[in-house]
C-alpha positions in Angstrom: -6.5 37.5 94.3 -8.6 40.0 92.3 -12.1 40.1 93.8 -15.5 41.7 93.2 -17.4 42.5 96.3 -21.2 42.5 96.7 -21.6 45.9 98.5 -25.1 46.8 99.5 -24.2 49.6 101.9 -25.3 47.6 104.9 -23.1 46.8 107.9 -22.1 43.3 106.8 -21.1 44.1 103.3 -19.3 47.3 104.2 -17.1 45.3 106.7 -16.6 42.6 104.1 -15.5 45.2 101.6 -12.9 46.6 104.0 -11.9 43.1 105.1 -11.3 42.2 101.4 -9.2 45.3 100.9 -6.8 43.9 103.5 -6.6 40.4 101.9 -7.1 40.9 98.2 -7.1 43.3 95.3 -10.7 44.6 95.1 -11.3 45.5 91.5 -15.0 46.3 91.7 -18.0 46.6 93.9 -21.6 45.8 92.9 -24.8 47.0 94.4 -28.3 45.8 93.3 -31.3 48.0 93.1 -34.1 45.4 93.1 -36.9 47.5 94.4 -36.5 47.0 98.2 -37.9 49.7 100.5 -34.4 50.5 101.7 -32.4 50.4 98.5 -32.4 54.1 98.2 -31.0 54.5 101.7 -28.3 51.9 101.6 -26.9 52.1 98.1 -25.5 55.7 98.5 -23.4 54.3 101.4 -22.1 51.6 99.2 -21.0 54.1 96.6 -19.5 56.3 99.3 -17.3 53.5 100.7 -16.2 52.5 97.2 -15.3 56.0 96.2 -13.3 56.6 99.4 -11.1 53.6 98.4 -11.1 54.5 94.7 -12.7 51.2 93.8 -15.0 51.2 90.8 -18.7 50.8 91.8 -21.6 49.7 89.7 -25.3 49.7 90.6 -27.3 47.1 88.7 -31.0 47.5 88.4 -33.2 44.4 88.8 -36.6 46.0 88.4 -38.3 42.7 87.6 -37.9 41.5 91.2 -40.2 44.2 92.6 -42.8 43.6 89.9 -42.7 39.8 89.8 -41.7 38.6 93.2 -43.6 38.5 96.5 -41.9 39.9 99.6 -42.7 42.6 102.2 -39.2 43.8 101.8 -40.1 45.1 98.3 -41.9 48.4 97.6 -44.7 46.3 96.1 -45.1 44.3 99.3 -46.8 44.9 102.7 -45.5 46.5 105.9 -42.1 45.5 107.4 -42.7 43.6 110.6 -41.3 44.7 113.9 -39.6 42.3 116.3 -36.6 40.1 116.7 -34.6 39.3 113.5 -35.0 35.5 114.2 -38.8 35.6 114.6 -41.0 33.7 112.2 -42.6 36.9 111.0 -39.3 38.0 109.4 -39.9 35.4 106.7 -42.2 38.0 105.2 -39.0 39.9 104.2 -37.4 37.0 102.3 -37.0 37.9 98.6 -37.1 34.5 96.9 -33.7 33.3 95.7 -32.3 36.9 95.8 -28.8 35.8 96.5 -28.9 33.3 93.7 -29.8 36.0 91.2 -27.3 38.5 92.5 -24.5 36.0 92.6 -25.2 34.8 89.1 -25.0 38.4 87.8 -21.9 39.1 89.9 -20.2 36.0 88.6 -20.7 36.9 85.0 -19.5 40.4 85.7 -16.5 39.2 87.6 -15.4 36.9 84.8 -15.9 39.6 82.3 -13.5 42.0 84.1 -10.9 39.3 84.9 -11.6 38.9 88.6 -10.8 35.6 90.4 -13.6 35.6 93.0 -16.8 37.1 94.3 -17.2 38.2 97.9 -20.5 38.0 99.7 -21.1 39.0 103.4 -23.6 36.2 104.3 -23.2 35.4 108.0 -24.6 33.0 110.6 -27.3 35.4 111.8 -28.9 35.2 108.4 -29.3 31.4 108.6 -32.5 31.3 110.6 -34.5 33.2 108.0 -32.8 33.2 104.6 -32.2 29.8 103.0 -29.9 31.3 100.3 -27.6 32.5 103.0 -26.9 29.1 104.6 -23.6 27.4 104.1 -25.0 24.3 102.3 -26.5 26.6 99.7 -23.3 28.6 99.5 -21.3 25.5 99.0 -23.6 24.4 96.2 -23.5 27.8 94.6 -19.7 28.0 94.9 -19.4 24.7 93.0 -21.9 25.9 90.4 -20.0 29.1 89.9 -16.6 27.3 89.7 -18.0 24.8 87.2 -19.9 27.4 85.2 -16.9 29.7 84.5 -13.8 29.2 82.4 -11.9 31.2 85.0 -13.2 28.9 87.8 -14.4 31.9 89.8 -14.4 31.4 93.5 -17.2 32.4 95.9 -15.7 33.8 99.1 -17.9 34.1 102.2 -15.5 35.3 105.0 -18.3 35.8 107.5 -20.3 32.6 107.0 -19.4 31.3 110.5 -19.6 34.7 112.2 -22.5 36.4 113.8 -23.4 40.1 113.7 -21.6 40.9 116.9 -18.3 39.4 115.5 -18.8 41.4 112.4 -19.2 44.6 114.4 -15.9 43.9 116.2 -14.1 43.1 113.0 -15.4 46.4 111.5 -14.1 48.4 114.5 -10.7 46.7 114.0 -10.7 47.8 110.4 -11.7 51.4 111.2 -15.2 51.2 109.6 -17.4 54.1 110.4 -20.7 52.4 111.0 -22.6 55.7 110.9 -22.0 55.4 107.1 -24.0 52.2 106.8 -27.7 51.4 106.6 -29.7 48.5 108.1 -33.4 49.5 108.5 -35.7 47.7 106.2 -38.4 50.4 106.4 -36.1 52.8 104.5 -37.2 56.0 106.3 -35.1 59.1 107.0 -33.5 57.5 110.0 -33.4 53.9 111.4 -36.7 53.0 113.0 -35.1 51.0 115.8 -37.9 48.4 115.9 -37.8 46.3 112.7 -35.8 43.1 112.6 -32.7 44.5 111.1 -32.7 47.5 113.4 -33.1 45.1 116.4 -30.2 43.0 115.1 -28.0 46.1 114.6 -28.8 47.4 118.2 -28.2 44.0 119.7 -24.9 43.5 117.9 -23.4 46.7 119.3 -24.7 45.9 122.7 -23.3 42.4 122.8 -20.0 43.6 121.3 -19.7 46.2 124.2 -19.2 49.0 121.6 -20.9 52.3 121.1 -23.6 52.4 118.5 -23.4 55.5 116.3 -26.8 55.0 114.8 -29.6 57.5 115.3 -32.9 55.6 115.8 -36.5 56.8 115.9 -37.2 54.6 118.9 -35.0 52.4 121.2 -37.5 50.3 123.2 -36.2 47.3 125.2 -34.8 44.7 122.8 -37.3 41.9 122.2 -36.6 38.3 123.1 -36.6 35.6 120.4 -40.0 34.1 120.3 
């Protein structure tokens, strides 16, 4: 099957990309620059992984999101909260209907280049905070994509029932160099170690019993879910 992978440069999407390489013919990778604080840090990693595998990579600018939408994840928003990924405060980082917008663009692109499916790396750890990562939403979107394309494009979500720990383990199996991925929502020179995505990253390696190659500004005790 010819697939187009949504490749942000984060851990999940990079593993999904390498997983797809083993199962499908990856004909393109798409990154979206929508004005998040960390886009400039993660997208170069997306490009790097695609280039290493000689897969065409496109970065699509969605500037309107930063100027019109409300979210602390965006450069136009407030500070990124620290704490556990599943805490209520992380809702501040939700970009309204982000996946819906990106999947719509990716679907049109996929059909235009003759792909059969779009791959997204949504996983079970996203469910607590992001409504457009949950399987009921994904099922509905998959049906809309199938019905709305002559090619009956499929929406593949290989990690939807997996948590971050399982994704780390899968990445190690595939030989993914996690040092060449980006998680931190603050988008500094190195991972902060305290924001929700850094906490989730640190926790995943710890629970997987695998070494974490990431350099962090701080590594305080991991917070409990409140």
